[in-house]
C-alpha positions in Angstrom: 7.8 18.7 9.1 5.4 20.6 6.8 2.7 18.8 4.7 1.9 19.9 1.2 -0.7 18.9 -1.4 0.7 16.9 -4.3 -1.4 17.1 -7.4 -0.9 14.5 -10.3 -2.5 15.2 -13.7 -2.7 12.3 -16.2 -1.3 13.3 -19.6 -0.7 11.1 -22.7 3.0 10.8 -21.7 2.3 9.9 -18.1 1.7 12.3 -15.2 2.5 16.0 -14.6 3.0 16.7 -10.9 3.1 19.8 -8.8 2.8 21.0 -5.2 -0.3 23.1 -4.9 1.1 25.4 -2.2 4.6 26.1 -3.7 4.9 27.6 -7.1 7.9 26.2 -8.9 7.7 22.7 -7.4 6.7 20.7 -10.5 7.9 17.7 -12.5 6.6 14.7 -14.5 6.9 11.0 -14.7 6.0 8.1 -17.1 4.2 6.4 -14.2 2.5 7.7 -11.0 5.2 6.3 -8.8 7.9 7.9 -10.9 6.1 11.3 -10.8 5.8 10.9 -6.9 9.5 10.2 -6.6 10.4 13.1 -8.9 8.1 15.5 -7.0 9.6 14.7 -3.7 13.1 15.4 -5.2 11.9 18.6 -6.7 10.5 19.7 -3.4 13.8 19.0 -1.6 15.8 20.8 -4.3 13.5 24.0 -4.3 13.6 24.2 -0.5 17.4 23.8 -0.5 17.9 26.4 -3.2 15.6 28.9 -1.5 17.5 28.4 1.8 20.8 29.0 -0.1 19.6 32.2 -1.7 18.3 33.6 1.6 21.5 32.8 3.4 23.5 34.5 0.7 21.2 37.5 0.8 21.3 37.8 4.7 25.1 37.7 5.0 26.2 40.3 7.6 22.6 41.1 8.8 21.1 40.5 12.2 18.2 38.0 11.8 15.9 35.9 13.9 15.1 32.4 12.7 12.2 30.3 14.1 10.0 27.4 13.1 6.6 28.3 11.8 3.7 26.0 11.6 0.8 26.6 9.2 -2.7 27.0 10.8 
């Protein structure tokens, strides 16, 4: 399981949240706990969507898949 950096920025409406390493994984929440929960959901959704897009693009092609751990 990969580990990412969650960033929470206080704004008048609550918190804006994003994952530092993954553009497109961002959300907001009225409270810090809500922002955390929403960010986990956004991360899961973006990863699932990316996997689906790649699977569609690779139909009929020979591919090698393996786990990759960041340094």
